[in-house]
VOGU-3710 file (C-alpha; in Angstrom, 3 decimals, decimal comma):
1> minrahqiiq> -58,819/32,619/-15,773  -58,318/28,842/-15,913  -56,897/28,981/-19,412  -54,473/31,755/-18,443  -53,307/29,718/-15,463  -52,590/26,776/-17,726  -50,496/28,983/-19,986  -47,880/29,385/-17,316  -47,658/25,730/-16,359  -47,779/24,297/-19,857
11> spnhqihvsf> -45,609/25,852/-22,560  -44,584/24,120/-25,814  -41,085/23,227/-24,641  -41,245/23,253/-20,881  -43,714/22,383/-18,181  -43,371/24,653/-15,185  -43,191/22,872/-11,877  -44,757/24,569/-8,843  -43,236/24,079/-5,409  -45,308/24,688/-2,300
21> vvpahneepl> -42,925/25,404/0,586  -44,322/24,968/4,100  -42,174/26,057/7,082  -43,141/24,174/10,230  -42,170/24,042/13,901  -44,309/21,807/16,130  -47,373/22,056/13,890  -48,841/18,634/14,662  -52,428/19,874/15,237  -52,806/21,835/11,987
31> igatldaiha> -50,335/20,790/9,314  -52,352/17,816/8,063  -55,297/20,003/7,067  -52,943/22,531/5,452  -51,297/19,859/3,288  -54,635/18,331/2,317  -55,825/21,769/1,186  -52,669/22,319/-0,869  -53,122/18,957/-2,610  -56,748/19,773/-3,382
41> aargvalpye> -55,876/23,249/-4,665  -53,065/22,014/-6,889  -55,162/19,216/-8,314  -58,020/21,635/-8,807  -55,950/23,664/-11,263  -54,303/20,584/-12,815  -50,697/21,639/-12,349  -47,553/19,576/-11,725  -46,438/20,296/-8,178  -44,553/19,231/-5,092
51> ivvandastd> -44,877/20,063/-1,407  -41,721/20,607/0,613  -42,069/20,887/4,387  -39,097/22,577/6,047  -39,313/20,941/9,468  -37,585/23,282/11,887  -36,515/21,517/15,077  -39,953/20,033/15,742  -40,283/17,802/18,791  -43,765/16,520/17,964
61> ataaialahg> -45,173/14,470/15,075  -44,952/17,263/12,489  -42,527/15,394/10,225  -44,430/12,107/10,372  -47,748/13,809/9,595  -46,177/15,703/6,694  -44,822/12,478/5,196  -48,165/10,742/5,655  -49,845/13,622/3,800  -47,639/13,370/0,736
71> arvvdcehrq> -45,010/16,027/1,440  -41,248/15,791/1,185  -39,673/16,714/4,518  -36,424/18,633/4,845  -35,152/18,783/8,423  -33,378/21,854/9,781  -32,690/23,496/13,136  -32,677/27,215/12,492  -35,480/28,618/14,664  -35,503/31,581/12,350
81> iarvrntgar> -38,375/31,744/9,909  -36,460/33,432/7,066  -33,777/30,729/7,060  -36,419/28,010/7,267  -38,273/29,382/4,250  -35,013/29,638/2,288  -34,061/26,083/3,253  -37,360/24,829/1,855  -36,918/26,865/-1,314  -33,406/25,535/-1,893
91> assgdvlifv> -34,657/21,962/-1,491  -37,465/22,501/-4,011  -37,323/22,207/-7,786  -40,137/24,433/-9,003  -39,972/27,418/-11,299  -42,803/28,931/-9,247  -42,566/29,090/-5,447  -45,633/29,325/-3,221  -44,915/29,701/0,498  -47,790/28,566/2,721
101> dadtivspav> -47,701/28,639/6,512  -48,484/25,372/8,269  -51,653/26,830/9,823  -53,110/28,223/6,590  -55,737/26,828/4,215  -55,498/27,646/0,512  -58,076/27,103/-2,232  -57,930/26,315/-5,951  -59,120/29,881/-6,578  -56,149/31,535/-4,862
111> vraslaaldr> -53,611/29,224/-6,499  -55,233/29,752/-9,899  -55,188/33,524/-9,392  -51,528/33,402/-8,351  -50,507/31,604/-11,526  -52,630/33,916/-13,658  -50,937/36,969/-12,072  -47,519/35,540/-12,914  -48,741/34,785/-16,422  -49,693/38,451/-16,792
121> gavgggatvh> -46,168/39,539/-15,897  -46,089/39,867/-12,110  -42,944/38,661/-10,361  -44,825/37,703/-7,222  -47,498/38,592/-4,723  -49,670/37,658/-1,791  -53,316/37,037/-0,985  -56,051/38,673/1,052  -56,045/37,137/4,528  -59,037/35,951/6,521
131> vegpqpwwgp> -58,406/34,911/10,133  -60,419/31,975/11,425  -62,124/31,566/14,766  -63,118/33,871/17,621  -61,029/36,924/18,418  -60,456/38,973/21,568  -62,101/42,391/21,850  -59,088/44,167/20,372  -58,618/41,679/17,520  -60,890/43,015/14,745
141> valfaliecm> -59,499/46,552/14,940  -55,877/45,373/15,001  -56,469/42,971/12,117  -58,269/45,537/10,000  -55,474/48,082/10,461  -52,758/45,526/9,703  -54,454/43,979/6,662  -55,367/47,351/5,159  -51,864/48,686/5,684  -50,330/45,661/3,969
151> rvmrwaagcy> -52,810/45,886/1,103  -52,063/49,558/0,479  -48,312/49,001/0,678  -48,581/45,820/-1,418  -46,859/43,718/1,223  -47,670/40,016/1,306  -48,704/38,380/4,565  -46,285/35,620/5,465  -48,962/32,954/5,480  -49,132/33,077/1,650
161> vfcrrtafdt> -46,423/34,414/-0,655  -45,867/33,428/-4,285  -43,173/34,367/-6,795  -41,127/33,244/-9,736  -37,960/31,449/-8,686  -35,896/33,679/-10,963  -37,145/36,759/-9,105  -36,656/35,057/-5,730  -33,050/34,239/-6,616  -32,442/37,731/-8,000
171> vggfdeqlfv> -33,305/39,374/-4,658  -31,517/36,718/-2,607  -34,597/35,117/-1,079  -35,801/35,987/2,416  -33,514/38,237/4,465  -31,870/35,929/7,011  -30,970/38,819/9,298  -34,662/39,112/10,197  -36,579/37,005/12,705  -39,932/38,567/11,746
181> aeeialsral> -41,240/40,766/8,908  -39,179/38,763/6,432  -42,213/38,619/4,138  -42,392/42,434/4,089  -38,695/42,658/3,249  -39,187/40,154/0,427  -42,236/42,040/-0,851  -40,258/45,277/-1,005  -37,307/43,584/-2,678  -39,522/41,989/-5,332
191> qrvgrfvilr> -41,246/45,333/-5,964  -37,861/46,664/-7,036  -37,505/44,053/-9,783  -41,071/43,873/-11,089  -44,788/44,081/-10,433  -45,928/42,682/-7,082  -49,636/42,108/-6,499  -52,013/41,406/-3,628  -54,834/39,179/-4,808  -58,471/39,658/-3,898
201> ervltsgrkm> -58,728/35,888/-3,389  -58,456/34,834/0,229  -56,533/32,363/2,290  -57,747/31,245/5,717  -55,155/31,383/8,459  -55,256/30,498/12,139  -56,175/33,131/14,710  -54,462/31,212/17,512  -51,869/33,908/18,275  -54,666/36,362/18,987
211> rthsawdlvr> -56,430/33,847/21,205  -53,303/32,902/23,171  -51,824/36,380/23,670  -53,240/39,414/25,370  -53,470/43,056/24,385  -50,607/43,656/26,815  -48,407/41,301/24,807  -49,103/43,461/21,767  -48,400/46,650/23,713  -45,079/45,227/24,934
221> lltgfvrygp> -44,164/44,343/21,351  -44,958/47,853/20,132  -43,059/49,345/23,065  -40,061/47,229/22,133  -40,210/48,509/18,577  -40,297/52,102/19,815  -37,319/51,402/22,072  -35,140/49,319/19,767  -36,401/50,305/16,326  -35,676/47,963/13,407
231> allrsrerls> -33,051/46,185/15,530  -35,961/44,465/17,277  -36,635/42,488/14,097  -33,171/40,938/14,354  -33,528/39,667/17,916  -35,095/36,283/18,627  -34,997/36,905/22,371  -37,228/39,998/22,147  -39,795/38,333/19,877  -41,453/35,839/22,192
241> lwygerrhep> -44,759/36,301/20,355  -43,197/34,201/17,598  -40,320/32,374/19,284  -41,506/31,843/22,840  -42,980/28,595/24,061  -46,231/27,973/22,215  -49,276/28,576/24,376  -52,327/26,341/24,372  -55,569/27,825/23,164  -58,209/28,505/25,816
251> ptd> -60,969/25,878/25,933  -64,152/26,589/24,011  -67,667/25,956/25,263
//
């Protein structure tokens, strides 16, 4: 696997550059660990890389922490995740794009597997997701259903998406009409131009949304989807789970 990964980043005439793109809005508590993990993963597979943090209207120390942890920061004020991801991609220089959420920890194994999948002809893909920390009573069932559905449909979770830049440009990047589910739209678009894979290797992402929102919040979201249909995905105002004021996690014993 290691040798195959090196084939894609080292060819006789051209050395492929990998860009890790990290969208971030007020991620002061978690982004440092995310960037440290990316550095360790990239160095673990010995590839030339950069980290671009698309800093979206943060009012905390997100940008300063990102700079201190060796990332290049691109400021924007979109408050729309698809546009933020595209802004980071446009500011990057890599032939391979790996999008990592600011609350997600990656490993050398998942990065190595991503490059090997591209080397075998895939245009892009995602990873298996493991959610850290305690969960409410309804969490395990909801997570299992969501993760299994995305695996069967070969849809990448937004916390980790990788692809060739050529394929990304061919499909026009993330759909900027969407405020959520942009990773699903990208997955489907990339499936139309080539093979899209979901890796067995895992990434670890934060379970904070599940700890700071109730089952009723989820029910209201589902009710909104029934009422408004796909139009819900194009409305920031109706998607407070993602765009509302961030809630603090409950204290732990």
